[in-house]
N, CA, C and O of each residue as an XYZ file, in Angstrom:
604
protein
N    -300.515     86.724     11.554
C    -299.716     85.543     11.798
C    -300.213     84.852     13.065
O    -300.539     85.495     14.063
N    -300.258     83.562     12.996
C    -300.657     82.831     14.193
C    -299.410     82.260     14.874
O    -298.377     82.038     14.242
N    -299.540     82.037     16.151
C    -298.443     81.512     16.941
C    -299.029     80.630     18.030
O    -300.237     80.644     18.270
N    -298.186     79.879     18.674
C    -298.560     79.103     19.843
C    -297.589     79.491     20.942
O    -296.383     79.562     20.705
N    -298.093     79.741     22.132
C    -297.238     80.066     23.269
C    -297.771     79.353     24.500
O    -298.977     79.312     24.744
N    -296.855     78.800     25.259
C    -297.224     78.134     26.499
C    -296.178     78.430     27.563
O    -294.988     78.569     27.279
N    -296.659     78.522     28.786
C    -295.787     78.746     29.937
C    -295.694     77.439     30.712
O    -296.702     76.783     30.974
N    -294.474     77.074     31.073
C    -294.225     75.825     31.791
C    -293.591     76.143     33.136
O    -292.656     76.937     33.236
N    -294.125     75.504     34.161
C    -293.636     75.700     35.520
C    -293.381     74.344     36.156
O    -294.029     73.346     35.838
N    -292.413     74.342     37.065
C    -292.131     73.115     37.797
C    -293.050     73.037     39.002
O    -293.270     74.015     39.715
N    -293.576     71.842     39.202
C    -294.419     71.576     40.359
C    -293.851     70.347     41.058
O    -292.890     69.744     40.582
N    -294.437     69.986     42.165
C    -293.959     68.823     42.908
C    -293.949     67.546     42.079
O    -293.122     66.663     42.311
N    -294.849     67.441     41.126
C    -294.936     66.232     40.314
C    -294.328     66.357     38.937
O    -294.594     65.509     38.085
N    -293.525     67.374     38.675
C    -292.921     67.545     37.343
C    -293.195     68.937     36.807
O    -292.963     69.939     37.484
N    -293.688     68.981     35.589
C    -293.957     70.252     34.922
C    -295.442     70.389     34.632
O    -296.140     69.405     34.389
N    -295.902     71.612     34.662
C    -297.270     71.938     34.283
C    -297.194     72.949     33.151
O    -296.360     73.854     33.179
N    -298.051     72.803     32.165
C    -298.088     73.744     31.049
C    -299.421     74.431     30.941
O    -300.466     73.830     31.189
N    -299.382     75.696     30.569
C    -300.588     76.481     30.339
C    -300.405     77.276     29.057
O    -299.429     78.012     28.912
N    -301.342     77.130     28.124
C    -301.286     77.974     26.935
C    -301.524     79.408     27.374
O    -302.382     79.670     28.217
N    -300.768     80.336     26.805
C    -300.912     81.741     27.173
C    -301.156     82.591     25.935
O    -300.754     82.237     24.827
N    -301.811     83.700     26.145
C    -302.144     84.636     25.079
C    -301.171     85.812     25.139
O    -301.109     86.532     26.136
N    -300.423     85.990     24.072
C    -299.452     87.084     24.007
C    -299.856     88.148     22.985
O    -299.016     88.921     22.524
N    -301.123     88.184     22.637
C    -301.595     89.135     21.620
C    -301.353     90.592     21.996
O    -301.123     91.427     21.121
N    -301.403     90.904     23.283
C    -301.294     92.302     23.700
C    -299.908     92.703     24.195
O    -299.733     93.818     24.688
N    -298.923     91.819     24.075
C    -297.588     92.169     24.565
C    -296.881     93.082     23.578
O    -297.055     92.965     22.365
N    -296.081     93.994     24.118
C    -295.324     94.931     23.283
C    -293.833     94.879     23.576
O    -293.017     95.286     22.748
N    -293.479     94.377     24.756
C    -292.072     94.280     25.135
C    -291.886     93.050     26.023
O    -292.856     92.444     26.478
N    -290.638     92.698     26.259
C    -290.320     91.482     26.996
C    -290.909     91.515     28.408
O    -291.293     90.473     28.939
N    -290.983     92.678     29.009
C    -291.562     92.781     30.347
C    -293.041     92.400     30.350
O    -293.542     91.856     31.335
N    -293.740     92.684     29.252
C    -295.146     92.273     29.132
C    -295.264     90.755     29.079
O    -296.172     90.173     29.672
N    -294.340     90.119     28.363
C    -294.318     88.657     28.296
C    -294.081     88.097     29.692
O    -294.752     87.154     30.113
N    -293.130     88.677     30.403
C    -292.831     88.231     31.768
C    -294.038     88.406     32.675
O    -294.296     87.555     33.527
N    -294.777     89.484     32.508
C    -295.978     89.731     33.316
C    -297.032     88.647     33.066
O    -297.624     88.125     34.011
N    -297.261     88.314     31.810
C    -298.217     87.251     31.480
C    -297.732     85.929     32.059
O    -298.515     85.184     32.649
N    -296.459     85.637     31.896
C    -295.896     84.375     32.390
C    -295.967     84.274     33.901
O    -296.178     83.189     34.444
N    -295.793     85.383     34.578
C    -295.780     85.350     36.041
C    -297.166     85.089     36.629
O    -297.290     84.838     37.828
N    -298.192     85.146     35.811
C    -299.546     84.824     36.266
C    -299.755     83.318     36.420
O    -300.725     82.881     37.039
N    -298.837     82.523     35.852
C    -298.918     81.073     35.949
C    -298.262     80.648     37.264
O    -297.139     81.050     37.566
N    -298.972     79.839     38.032
C    -298.484     79.433     39.350
C    -297.274     78.503     39.221
O    -297.257     77.589     38.397
N    -296.270     78.762     40.053
C    -295.036     77.989     40.034
C    -294.546     77.745     41.453
O    -294.621     78.631     42.304
N    -294.044     76.542     41.706
C    -293.504     76.226     43.035
C    -292.266     77.053     43.353
O    -292.108     77.531     44.476
N    -291.381     77.225     42.361
C    -290.121     77.929     42.613
C    -290.032     79.288     41.932
O    -289.002     79.958     42.012
N    -291.106     79.697     41.263
C    -291.117     81.001     40.618
C    -290.531     81.023     39.221
O    -290.643     82.032     38.525
N    -289.905     79.927     38.790
C    -289.308     79.866     37.457
C    -290.391     79.498     36.441
O    -291.117     78.519     36.610
N    -290.480     80.299     35.394
C    -291.429     80.037     34.315
C    -290.648     80.045     32.999
O    -289.864     80.956     32.732
N    -290.877     79.020     32.190
C    -290.283     78.943     30.858
C    -291.412     79.063     29.847
O    -292.363     78.282     29.863
N    -291.294     80.043     28.974
C    -292.284     80.249     27.920
C    -291.676     79.773     26.608
O    -290.581     80.193     26.232
N    -292.388     78.903     25.923
C    -291.993     78.448     24.592
C    -292.972     79.048     23.592
O    -294.188     78.922     23.737
N    -292.425     79.697     22.584
C    -293.237     80.335     21.544
C    -292.877     79.685     20.221
O    -291.706     79.511     19.884
N    -293.911     79.336     19.489
C    -293.725     78.682     18.193
C    -294.494     79.467     17.145
O    -295.701     79.673     17.270
N    -293.795     79.896     16.125
C    -294.390     80.597     15.003
C    -294.076     79.777     13.764
O    -293.322     78.808     13.843
N    -294.622     80.134     12.658
C    -294.388     79.382     11.420
C    -292.907     79.365     11.025
O    -292.410     78.354     10.530
N    -292.198     80.489     11.243
C    -290.832     80.616     10.752
C    -289.762     80.731     11.831
O    -288.583     80.869     11.507
N    -290.138     80.678     13.090
C    -289.162     80.843     14.176
C    -289.753     80.292     15.468
O    -290.959     80.074     15.585
N    -288.866     80.074     16.431
C    -289.327     79.744     17.771
C    -288.580     80.614     18.769
O    -287.509     81.146     18.477
N    -289.163     80.747     19.943
C    -288.543     81.561     20.974
C    -288.679     80.920     22.334
O    -289.562     80.097     22.574
N    -287.776     81.320     23.225
C    -287.780     80.868     24.607
C    -287.644     82.106     25.484
O    -286.804     82.970     25.232
N    -288.463     82.182     26.495
C    -288.350     83.242     27.494
C    -288.292     82.567     28.854
O    -289.066     81.655     29.145
N    -287.378     83.021     29.669
C    -287.280     82.501     31.029
C    -287.530     83.650     31.999
O    -286.934     84.722     31.901
N    -288.427     83.385     32.931
C    -288.757     84.366     33.955
C    -288.384     83.762     35.301
O    -288.936     82.740     35.709
N    -287.449     84.397     35.981
C    -287.033     84.015     37.333
C    -287.522     85.099     38.282
O    -287.590     86.267     37.901
N    -287.863     84.728     39.516
C    -288.450     85.704     40.436
C    -287.593     86.944     40.695
O    -288.136     88.042     40.811
N    -286.295     86.800     40.788
C    -285.447     87.938     41.162
C    -284.511     88.377     40.037
O    -283.434     88.910     40.304
N    -284.907     88.161     38.793
C    -284.027     88.471     37.676
C    -284.856     89.048     36.531
O    -286.071     88.859     36.469
N    -284.184     89.750     35.633
C    -284.847     90.235     34.432
C    -285.161     89.044     33.531
O    -284.430     88.054     33.546
N    -286.237     89.125     32.746
C    -286.544     88.019     31.829
C    -285.429     87.864     30.798
O    -284.816     88.839     30.364
N    -285.189     86.621     30.424
C    -284.170     86.307     29.411
C    -284.874     85.707     28.208
O    -285.807     84.917     28.357
N    -284.430     86.080     27.020
C    -285.084     85.607     25.804
C    -284.065     85.106     24.798
O    -282.903     85.511     24.797
N    -284.539     84.214     23.944
C    -283.767     83.673     22.836
C    -284.750     83.432     21.698
O    -285.827     82.877     21.917
N    -284.390     83.842     20.488
C    -285.192     83.534     19.302
C    -284.316     82.849     18.268
O    -283.122     83.127     18.164
N    -284.921     81.955     17.509
C    -284.160     81.164     16.541
C    -283.776     81.946     15.297
O    -282.768     81.635     14.662
N    -284.556     82.953     14.937
C    -284.290     83.736     13.726
C    -284.779     85.165     13.965
O    -285.976     85.441     13.890
N    -283.862     86.048     14.246
C    -284.222     87.425     14.595
C    -284.963     88.129     13.472
O    -285.935     88.838     13.730
N    -284.527     87.950     12.231
C    -285.150     88.638     11.102
C    -286.598     88.203     10.913
O    -287.449     89.027     10.581
N    -286.888     86.930     11.118
C    -288.258     86.438     11.007
C    -289.087     86.847     12.221
O    -290.230     87.283     12.079
N    -288.510     86.708     13.415
C    -289.252     86.987     14.643
C    -289.724     88.430     14.708
O    -290.848     88.691     15.135
N    -288.891     89.366     14.295
C    -289.236     90.785     14.409
C    -290.433     91.164     13.531
O    -291.029     92.226     13.708
N    -290.775     90.293     12.591
C    -291.915     90.567     11.706
C    -293.261     90.300     12.375
O    -294.307     90.693     11.859
N    -293.227     89.631     13.523
C    -294.475     89.370     14.234
C    -294.498     90.201     15.512
O    -293.444     90.454     16.095
N    -295.668     90.626     15.956
C    -295.736     91.406     17.193
C    -295.168     90.663     18.401
O    -294.497     91.263     19.240
N    -295.431     89.377     18.491
C    -294.902     88.596     19.618
C    -293.384     88.521     19.538
O    -292.703     88.713     20.545
N    -292.849     88.246     18.362
C    -291.402     88.197     18.189
C    -290.743     89.535     18.472
O    -289.675     89.590     19.083
N    -291.376     90.609     18.030
C    -290.839     91.945     18.301
C    -290.803     92.206     19.806
O    -289.877     92.847     20.302
N    -291.801     91.715     20.529
C    -291.810     91.875     21.990
C    -290.647     91.110     22.616
O    -289.972     91.625     23.508
N    -290.412     89.890     22.155
C    -289.296     89.104     22.685
C    -287.967     89.787     22.410
O    -287.035     89.693     23.209
N    -287.882     90.470     21.284
C    -286.640     91.135     20.881
C    -286.524     92.567     21.395
O    -285.536     93.242     21.108
N    -287.511     93.040     22.145
C    -287.545     94.450     22.537
C    -286.291     94.899     23.274
O    -285.853     96.035     23.097
N    -285.713     94.050     24.083
C    -284.476     94.406     24.794
C    -283.245     93.999     23.995
O    -282.225     94.687     24.022
N    -283.342     92.888     23.290
C    -282.181     92.340     22.574
C    -281.766     93.190     21.380
O    -280.584     93.292     21.054
N    -282.745     93.788     20.743
C    -282.457     94.541     19.515
C    -283.051     95.939     19.581
O    -283.524     96.469     18.576
N    -283.024     96.528     20.763
C    -283.647     97.837     20.975
C    -283.073     98.918     20.065
O    -283.792     99.833     19.662
N    -281.804     98.822     19.743
C    -281.157     99.856     18.935
C    -280.980     99.452     17.482
O    -280.306    100.143     16.719
N    -281.582     98.340     17.100
C    -281.439     97.833     15.732
C    -282.671     98.175     14.906
O    -283.794     98.157     15.408
N    -282.450     98.481     13.652
C    -283.561     98.617     12.723
C    -284.030     97.206     12.378
O    -283.198     96.323     12.168
N    -285.340     96.972     12.314
C    -285.823     95.638     11.962
C    -285.229     95.105     10.660
O    -285.025     93.899     10.517
N    -284.952     95.994      9.721
C    -284.374     95.575      8.443
C    -282.921     95.127      8.576
O    -282.396     94.447      7.695
N    -282.270     95.509      9.680
C    -280.865     95.167      9.864
C    -280.638     93.898     10.681
O    -279.499     93.457     10.838
N    -281.707     93.313     11.198
C    -281.543     92.109     12.012
C    -281.192     90.915     11.127
O    -281.773     90.749     10.054
N    -280.256     90.091     11.563
C    -279.819     88.947     10.761
C    -280.785     87.770     10.865
O    -281.524     87.633     11.840
N    -280.762     86.930      9.843
C    -281.540     85.681      9.865
C    -280.731     84.632     10.619
O    -280.270     83.646     10.045
N    -280.572     84.865     11.897
C    -279.821     83.954     12.756
C    -280.331     84.086     14.180
O    -281.059     85.025     14.498
N    -279.951     83.149     15.035
C    -280.402     83.217     16.426
C    -279.900     84.487     17.115
O    -278.846     85.036     16.792
N    -280.710     84.922     18.077
C    -280.353     86.106     18.850
C    -280.864     85.921     20.268
O    -281.987     85.464     20.479
N    -280.045     86.272     21.224
C    -280.467     86.217     22.613
C    -279.549     85.389     23.475
O    -278.415     85.089     23.102
N    -280.054     85.027     24.625
C    -279.297     84.298     25.639
C    -279.354     82.799     25.353
O    -280.321     82.133     25.721
N    -278.320     82.267     24.699
C    -278.286     80.835     24.366
C    -278.247     79.962     25.619
O    -278.613     78.788     25.562
N    -277.814     80.512     26.736
C    -277.724     79.757     27.973
C    -278.971     79.833     28.835
O    -278.935     79.469     30.011
N    -280.069     80.298     28.268
C    -281.296     80.508     29.018
C    -281.825     79.237     29.693
O    -282.517     79.317     30.708
N    -281.503     78.078     29.138
C    -282.003     76.814     29.687
C    -280.892     75.887     30.168
O    -281.141     74.715     30.451
N    -279.680     76.397     30.263
C    -278.526     75.571     30.655
C    -278.785     74.729     31.902
O    -278.567     73.517     31.893
N    -279.242     75.360     32.958
C    -279.421     74.657     34.224
C    -280.690     73.799     34.269
O    -280.953     73.117     35.260
N    -281.470     73.841     33.188
C    -282.693     73.035     33.119
C    -282.546     71.849     32.174
O    -283.526     71.159     31.888
N    -281.334     71.606     31.687
C    -281.086     70.421     30.861
C    -280.924     70.652     29.381
O    -280.799     69.694     28.618
N    -280.923     71.904     28.953
C    -280.716     72.199     27.529
C    -279.499     73.107     27.417
O    -279.613     74.322     27.583
N    -278.324     72.523     27.134
C    -277.105     73.333     27.014
C    -277.200     74.343     25.866
O    -277.917     74.131     24.889
N    -276.466     75.432     26.011
C    -276.513     76.509     25.025
C    -276.173     76.034     23.614
O    -276.785     76.489     22.648
N    -275.208     75.128     23.483
C    -274.863     74.658     22.136
C    -276.007     73.853     21.517
O    -276.201     73.894     20.302
N    -276.758     73.131     22.330
C    -277.896     72.376     21.812
C    -279.031     73.309     21.382
O    -279.660     73.089     20.348
N    -279.287     74.343     22.174
C    -280.308     75.326     21.803
C    -279.921     76.008     20.494
O    -280.759     76.199     19.612
N    -278.657     76.371     20.377
C    -278.178     77.011     19.145
C    -278.338     76.058     17.954
O    -278.776     76.477     16.883
N    -277.989     74.798     18.133
C    -278.111     73.821     17.044
C    -279.558     73.655     16.604
O    -279.831     73.538     15.409
N    -280.487     73.643     17.552
C    -281.906     73.562     17.193
C    -282.318     74.771     16.360
O    -283.112     74.650     15.427
N    -281.781     75.926     16.700
C    -282.136     77.156     15.995
C    -281.606     77.178     14.571
O    -282.276     77.686     13.672
N    -280.441     76.647     14.356
C    -279.840     76.697     13.014
C    -280.004     75.399     12.249
O    -279.551     75.286     11.109
N    -280.648     74.417     12.867
C    -280.804     73.106     12.243
C    -281.586     73.176     10.948
O    -282.757     73.555     10.933
N    -280.935     72.809      9.873
C    -281.584     72.808      8.564
C    -282.620     71.690      8.555
O    -282.328     70.543      8.893
N    -283.815     72.047      8.165
C    -284.887     71.073      8.091
C    -285.654     70.883      9.386
O    -286.623     70.124      9.413
N    -285.253     71.545     10.456
C    -285.982     71.450     11.709
C    -287.005     72.580     11.763
O    -286.646     73.757     11.752
N    -288.269     72.212     11.820
C    -289.315     73.231     11.886
C    -289.402     73.794     13.302
O    -288.957     73.146     14.250
N    -289.964     74.982     13.457
C    -290.156     75.522     14.801
C    -290.961     74.582     15.698
O    -290.670     74.453     16.887
N    -291.952     73.941     15.138
C    -292.763     72.995     15.906
C    -291.915     71.826     16.413
O    -292.028     71.420     17.570
N    -291.078     71.299     15.543
C    -290.183     70.196     15.947
C    -289.186     70.670     17.000
O    -288.901     69.946     17.954
N    -288.664     71.863     16.837
C    -287.698     72.399     17.796
C    -288.338     72.559     19.174
O    -287.724     72.217     20.185
N    -289.554     73.071     19.222
C    -290.252     73.231     20.499
C    -290.499     71.863     21.127
O    -290.367     71.715     22.342
N    -290.852     70.868     20.329
C    -291.064     69.514     20.854
C    -289.766     68.943     21.431
O    -289.785     68.303     22.483
N    -288.657     69.168     20.758
C    -287.360     68.702     21.264
C    -287.017     69.422     22.572
O    -286.549     68.797     23.523
N    -287.246     70.719     22.614
C    -286.988     71.471     23.846
C    -287.826     70.929     25.005
O    -287.322     70.743     26.112
N    -289.099     70.680     24.741
C    -289.978     70.144     25.784
C    -289.500     68.772     26.248
O    -289.551     68.459     27.438
N    -289.041     67.967     25.315
C    -288.521     66.645     25.682
C    -287.285     66.774     26.567
O    -287.174     66.095     27.587
N    -286.367     67.637     26.178
C    -285.128     67.819     26.946
C    -285.398     68.420     28.324
O    -284.715     68.096     29.295
N    -286.399     69.297     28.402
C    -286.767     69.898     29.686
C    -287.523     68.912     30.582
O    -287.563     69.060     31.803
N    -288.119     67.907     29.943
C    -288.918     66.945     30.698
C    -290.371     67.345     30.807
O    -291.085     66.869     31.689
N    -290.819     68.223     29.910
C    -292.209     68.683     29.982
C    -292.992     68.368     28.709
O    -293.937     69.078     28.365
N    -292.601     67.307     28.014
C    -293.274     66.958     26.764
C    -294.742     66.603     27.010
O    -295.598     66.942     26.193
N    -295.047     65.927     28.116
C    -296.441     65.601     28.425
C    -297.256     66.875     28.652
O    -298.396     66.981     28.201
N    -296.665     67.829     29.349
C    -297.336     69.103     29.584
C    -297.557     69.855     28.274
O    -298.601     70.480     28.091
N    -296.581     69.801     27.359
C    -296.727     70.444     26.056
C    -297.867     69.790     25.269
O    -298.722     70.479     24.713
N    -297.869     68.477     25.231
C    -298.919     67.773     24.481
C    -300.297     68.055     25.067
O    -301.283     68.086     24.331
N    -300.380     68.258     26.364
C    -301.664     68.536     27.004
C    -302.236     69.891     26.618
O    -303.455     70.065     26.635
N    -301.389     70.859     26.270
C    -301.871     72.198     25.940
C    -301.878     72.495     24.447
O    -302.459     73.494     24.025
N    -301.256     71.664     23.655
C    -301.229     71.899     22.196
C    -302.549     71.616     21.569
O    -302.700     71.761     20.356
C-alpha cells in the first residue's frame, strides 16, 4: 500500500512542510521520532498521513506524548503506517475487532484552528476522499501552500 505523509511546522513566516518517510515505523513513538527531526520554531509538529482508504493526524508537542487520530480504524490497521498510529489507541484490540469509524484524539488540532467536531465530520464525511480531507485540514490549519509544495 502506498501512502503520503508530511510533517508541518510553524515558522516565523507561516508553515513549512516536509514529506516524511514512515516505512520503518512500528509504533506511535517512532512516528514522533521521525516528526521531531523536522525543525520547528515552537517544537509543535503536525503530521498528516493520507492513504487510499483513510487519513491520519499525529501531533507532536515537545513536552507531551504524541497524539493521534485516524479516520477509519479498521482500514488504518491494515497498513503498517496506520497500525503504528494506532499502536497506543488500540493496543488491547484485535485488528479484526476495530470498527470502521474514527479513532483517537478528535481534539488534536483544536487550538490550531480545526475543532474536534470538524475533524470528526471530515472523517465520517460520505464522499470525502482521504486526499480531499487532508487538503481541507491543510487549508484550515493555514498550511495549504506548504502541502502543495511537498505533494
